[in-house]
N, C-alpha and C positions, 0 to 999 in steps of 0.2 A: 113532393120533387114532380116538377109537370114535367108527363110524358109526351108533348107534344112533338116539336119537329126537332131534329138532331143539333139545330143550332140552339135549339133553346135549350134543350137537356144539358148542353155542352156548361152555356151560361150558367144554370142553374143550379150544374156540379161545381163548376169554379166560384160560385157563391158559398155554397157549402162549404166546400174547402178552407177560401177564406174565414167564413165563421168558424169551424173548430181551430182554426189555426192561434185566431184572437182566444177564443175560449181558453186553451189549453197554456198562451203565454200568461191571460189573465189568473189562471189558476195559481201558479205562483207567486203572483203579486198580493191578490188575497189572502194567500195564504202565510205572507210576511207583515202586511198593512192591518191585516182585517178590512172589513168593511168602509168600517167608517172613516181608516187615513186613507187609505187608493183613492186618489186621484183618476180623475179619465184620462188627463194627461201622461199618468205613471202608465193608468192602461195601454194605451194606446203605443205608447211609445215601447214598453216590454214587447206587444205584438209585431212592432217596426210599421204601422199603418197614422196613419193622420186620424184625430178626433171625427174631424168630417165622416172618415171613412167607417171609424169605430160604430157613428152615430146610424149612418146607412146599413149596415149591419144590424144595429143593435137600437130601432130608435126610441127604447127605453131608457139607454143611458146604463149607469153604473149599475140599478138595481135589476134590469133586465140580462143586463150581464153577469152578474152576480148570481143572480137565480138559472140562468143558462150553466153556468159553470157547478154550482149546488149541487142540480139535479143530473147534469151526466156526469161526475164524477160519482155521486149516490147510486147512480146504476151501475155502474163499473163495480165498486164496492159490495151492492147489495147481492148481484152475480157471485161476486168471490166468495163473499159469507153464506148462502145459502147452499155454492157447489159444497163447501164445506160441509154445513150442515147434513146432505144427504152423502155425504162419504162417509160421516162417520156415525151418524143418527140417524138413517134414513128409517122410518117407522117399519118398510117392508124387511126390513132385516133387522132387528133390535139382535145389542150384542148380548154371548151368555153373559147368564148371573155373573160370573167368576170374571167376567170381562171389562165390568158396567165401569166401574170406577177407570182403570185404565183407560176405556174408551172415551170417558167425559174428559179425563186432564189432557187426553190428547186433542180434542175437540177444541177447547180450551186455550192449548196452545197453539191452534190453527189461526184461530178468531186474532188473538196479540199478536202475531204474528202478519196480519194485513195492515196492523199499523203501518212496518215499516215499510212492506211493498207497495203502500199507496200512502207514502208520506203526505205529499199537496196534499191529499182530501182533508188526511186527518187534523190538519193543519188548519184547516176551514173549517172545519169541523168545532176546533178548541176556540177559535174565533165565535163561530158563532153561537157559542155558549156563553161568549164572554160580554160579545155584543149587543144580547139578544134582544134590550130594551132601544137598538137602533139600526137591527135589522130588518126591512118590512117585514109582514103579518104573512103575503102571500109566500115568501122566499121560505119561509121558516116554515109553513103549510109546503109548499115543491119538498121542500126536503125529506120531511116529513113522510111525505107518500112514495118517495121515490126510494128512499132508504130504507130508513127506522122500521115505516110499519111495513114494509113486506119480510125484512126478516123478520122482527117479532114474532110474524103470522107461523114462517116459518119452522120457529125454532120452539112454539108454540102446537103444532103438527108433533116435531118430533118426541115434545114432550108427552103429548097425548098417545103416542107409539107407545116409549116405557113403559105408562100406564097401562096400556092392553098389555104390553108382553109381562103386565106383573111386575117392572124392574121397581118402578116409584108409585107414591099413589100422589098424584095431584091433586088429590081432594076438590073434584070436579073445577078445577080451572087452573086449562094449562097454560094459559098467558101468563098467568102469575109466577108459576112456577118456571118457565122460565126467563122469568125477569129476574128472580130471586137467582137463579142459577149466574147471571151475566153479572148479577151487584156481588155477588160471592168471588167470583173468579176473576172480574175484569179490571173491575172498577178502580179499586187500589192502582193497578198495574197502571191504567189509562190515567190517575190522579199525579200518583208519584213520577210520571214519564211525562207529563205534559204533552198525554196524547201521541208516546211518541219523538216528543224530539227531545229529549232525554233519556234514553234507553234503559234500563235498568241491568246491573249484572244477570249475568244469565240463575246463577243459585237464587237472589232475591226470587228472580220471576219465577221459576221452580215450584220454590217453598209459599208464595202468593198462590198460585194453581193449585198447591196439591190440596191446601190448607182449605182453598173455596170450593173446591170439589168434598173435601174431606166431610163439610161441617153443611152444603148441599144435602148428601146422601146423609148425615143423619136428623135430617129434617124431611126427607121426601122415600127416604129406602123403604121398601117392602121388607117384612120382617126382621 
């Protein structure tokens, strides 16, 4: 934003507010329709603006707007996921050996719970995977850089911390250990619930997470 005159600053603030409003309304449309099916007319209508206004704020049209929405929501979810990693698996405060399984189960539940807290975002992610051949490559890259990439690195740091504490043995590849943990504890739930669109019964979720953590510890736990 410009730091010039007060009038200019006010104009830029209003422009930013309008862009946020358009992006927020578009998130729901993209989540329902996906990238390919969402029309510029529908996106503008959801935001309560004309198509001309939409293009004024997003000259690149639908691709630019989708990239903005994906990056924005990915940043929100990234911060929430990393906060959960730091709360439960902080490398500076590793669990006691007897609490490791309990804490990993708690962490997995927190991660899965974010699908409900950020339902629109995960609806977008579902469409990204389903329409990977239609989503512009630069959008895929922006999404990865904004969300999955930083989260994977934070989880790898947590796994390295558990390794350093003598709780698990990542065999020199903390990133892979983190990927295995997520695959074992959340992949089935994500797929069966269609990214949270059809939530699973609590007992089914509990069973899948507990089994995934147990399998992870059989592969990685020391001793």
